[in-house]
C-alpha positions as a Python dict, from the first residue, in 0.01 Angstrom:
ca = {
    (1, 'M'): (0, 0, 0),
    (2, 'R'): (-370, 77, -45),
    (3, 'R'): (-458, -287, 12),
    (4, 'L'): (-261, -290, 335),
    (5, 'I'): (-438, 22, 464),
    (6, 'F'): (-774, -123, 358),
    (7, 'L'): (-705, -454, 537),
    (8, 'I'): (-591, -275, 852),
    (9, 'L'): (-905, -56, 859),
    (10, 'L'): (-1127, -356, 785),
    (11, 'S'): (-971, -559, 1067),
    (12, 'V'): (-1016, -266, 1309),
    (13, 'F'): (-1385, -231, 1223),
    (14, 'I'): (-1442, -604, 1255),
    (15, 'A'): (-1252, -629, 1584),
    (16, 'I'): (-1437, -343, 1755),
    (17, 'P'): (-1808, -424, 1740),
    (18, 'V'): (-2044, -168, 1885),
    (19, 'S'): (-2383, -264, 2016),
    (20, 'A'): (-2651, -103, 2226),
    (21, 'L'): (-3008, -197, 2299),
    (22, 'S'): (-3307, 23, 2251),
    (23, 'F'): (-3607, -52, 2471),
    (24, 'A'): (-3967, 5, 2363),
    (25, 'Y'): (-4049, 186, 2689),
    (26, 'T'): (-3896, 294, 3016),
    (27, 'F'): (-3948, 43, 3294),
    (28, 'V'): (-3861, -18, 3657),
    (29, 'V'): (-3844, -347, 3845),
    (30, 'F'): (-3971, -378, 4200),
    (31, 'D'): (-3994, -706, 4390),
    (32, 'R'): (-3943, -915, 4070),
    (33, 'N'): (-4227, -732, 3889),
    (34, 'A'): (-4156, -506, 3591),
    (35, 'Y'): (-4362, -189, 3557),
    (36, 'E'): (-4390, 36, 3251),
    (37, 'V'): (-4348, 401, 3349),
    (38, 'L'): (-4624, 611, 3189),
    (39, 'D'): (-4638, 985, 3125),
    (40, 'T'): (-4922, 1016, 3376),
    (41, 'T'): (-4831, 1232, 3675),
    (42, 'I'): (-4961, 1137, 4020),
    (43, 'E'): (-5030, 1407, 4278),
    (44, 'E'): (-4829, 1396, 4602),
    (45, 'D'): (-5140, 1360, 4820),
    (46, 'A'): (-5240, 1038, 4638),
    (47, 'L'): (-4916, 862, 4735),
    (48, 'G'): (-4849, 622, 5019),
    (49, 'D'): (-4524, 505, 5177),
    (50, 'V'): (-4188, 465, 5007),
    (51, 'I'): (-4158, 95, 4919),
    (52, 'G'): (-3822, 76, 4747),
    (53, 'K'): (-3572, 233, 4511),
    (54, 'V'): (-3369, 160, 4199),
    (55, 'E'): (-3064, -42, 4305),
    (56, 'T'): (-2913, -145, 3970),
    (57, 'T'): (-2931, -40, 3607),
    (58, 'V'): (-2994, -246, 3296),
    (59, 'N'): (-2688, -350, 3096),
    (60, 'D'): (-2716, -162, 2764),
    (61, 'E'): (-2532, -430, 2569),
    (62, 'T'): (-2699, -746, 2695),
    (63, 'G'): (-3027, -617, 2839),
    (64, 'R'): (-2972, -820, 3157),
    (65, 'Y'): (-3064, -689, 3498),
    (66, 'Y'): (-3136, -812, 3848),
    (67, 'G'): (-3307, -687, 4161),
    (68, 'N'): (-3478, -347, 4166),
    (69, 'A'): (-3353, -214, 3834),
    (70, 'S'): (-3443, 42, 3569),
    (71, 'N'): (-3352, 112, 3210),
    (72, 'G'): (-3423, 484, 3236),
    (73, 'Y'): (-3386, 600, 3596),
    (74, 'P'): (-3066, 640, 3800),
    (75, 'I'): (-2980, 437, 4107),
    (76, 'G'): (-3156, 579, 4411),
    (77, 'T'): (-3483, 672, 4236),
    (78, 'A'): (-3764, 604, 4486),
    (79, 'Y'): (-4081, 395, 4444),
    (80, 'R'): (-4398, 470, 4638),
    (81, 'E'): (-4738, 312, 4686),
    (82, 'V'): (-5040, 469, 4519),
    (83, 'D'): (-5339, 506, 4753),
    (84, 'G'): (-5632, 289, 4647),
    (85, 'E'): (-5418, 76, 4411),
    (86, 'S'): (-5251, -259, 4471),
    (87, 'V'): (-4870, -259, 4463),
    (88, 'E'): (-4894, -563, 4234),
    (89, 'D'): (-5072, -344, 3975),
    (90, 'V'): (-4944, 14, 4012),
    (91, 'I'): (-4657, 200, 4178),
    (92, 'A'): (-4533, 559, 4158),
    (93, 'V'): (-4179, 638, 4040),
    (94, 'E'): (-3990, 954, 4131),
    (95, 'D'): (-3923, 1164, 3820),
    (96, 'G'): (-3746, 1480, 3926),
    (97, 'L'): (-4000, 1678, 4125),
    (98, 'D'): (-4296, 1474, 3994),
    (99, 'W'): (-4418, 1119, 4050),
    (100, 'K'): (-4500, 907, 3741),
    (101, 'R'): (-4749, 622, 3729),
    (102, 'A'): (-4595, 281, 3657),
    (103, 'E'): (-4819, -13, 3567),
    (104, 'Y'): (-4734, -383, 3595),
    (105, 'R'): (-4637, -547, 3264),
    (106, 'F'): (-4454, -874, 3334),
    (107, 'E'): (-4260, -1076, 3589),
    (108, 'A'): (-3889, -998, 3571),
    (109, 'P'): (-3666, -1280, 3449),
    (110, 'Y'): (-3476, -1484, 3707),
    (111, 'H'): (-3111, -1393, 3760),
    (112, 'S'): (-2851, -1590, 3954),
    (113, 'R'): (-2789, -1289, 4180),
    (114, 'D'): (-3151, -1316, 4296),
    (115, 'F'): (-3063, -1662, 4432),
    (116, 'I'): (-2753, -1531, 4604),
    (117, 'K'): (-2942, -1241, 4756),
    (118, 'F'): (-3229, -1460, 4874),
    (119, 'F'): (-3034, -1756, 5012),
    (120, 'G'): (-2699, -1590, 5081),
    (121, 'Y'): (-2796, -1446, 5417),
    (122, 'G'): (-2941, -1779, 5530),
    (123, 'L'): (-2626, -1964, 5433),
    (124, 'L'): (-2415, -1700, 5606),
    (125, 'G'): (-2620, -1739, 5923),
    (126, 'M'): (-2587, -2119, 5913),
    (127, 'G'): (-2212, -2084, 5869),
    (128, 'I'): (-2185, -1855, 6170),
    (129, 'V'): (-2388, -2098, 6383),
    (130, 'M'): (-2173, -2394, 6273),
    (131, 'L'): (-1851, -2203, 6337),
    (132, 'S'): (-1973, -2093, 6680),
    (133, 'W'): (-2071, -2450, 6766),
    (134, 'T'): (-1727, -2575, 6662),
    (135, 'F'): (-1549, -2318, 6878),
    (136, 'Y'): (-1784, -2396, 7167),
    (137, 'K'): (-1709, -2770, 7146),
    (138, 'R'): (-1333, -2704, 7143),
    (139, 'S'): (-1344, -2462, 7433),
    (140, 'S'): (-1310, -2550, 7799),
    (141, 'L'): (-1678, -2466, 7853),
    (142, 'Y'): (-1781, -2788, 7680),
    (143, 'K'): (-1696, -3082, 7902),
    (144, 'K'): (-1763, -3443, 7824),
    (145, 'E'): (-1880, -3644, 8117),
    (146, 'A'): (-1715, -3982, 8152),
}
């Protein structure tokens, strides 16, 4: 009986693996660039326009992400320009009532959803044009001259 209980418990622990990633630092992704969020606070008067926001979160099991993502901030967290700094080097990230400095670290890895987002609207537009042209040719407005 003890062997049976032991085998059942062993099979349960083997069948239910638990995994979670731990990242070295908090980061945000904006326009395919990943920025490390630092503890440095930026004053409100040193900020420029809002340039984006967190749209997706990082998958804790696989570490995969796409688009404007973050591993530490919720969806909707705003990004702003920092006056006197290039957006390619530094952005500001909303952190409650404060704005934190985020510095460029690496280019975000390519994800298939980036392709869909980039080319999807173009393909949709081409499809609408082709469908419209087909309906136009079949309508009475299009007349072939003999």
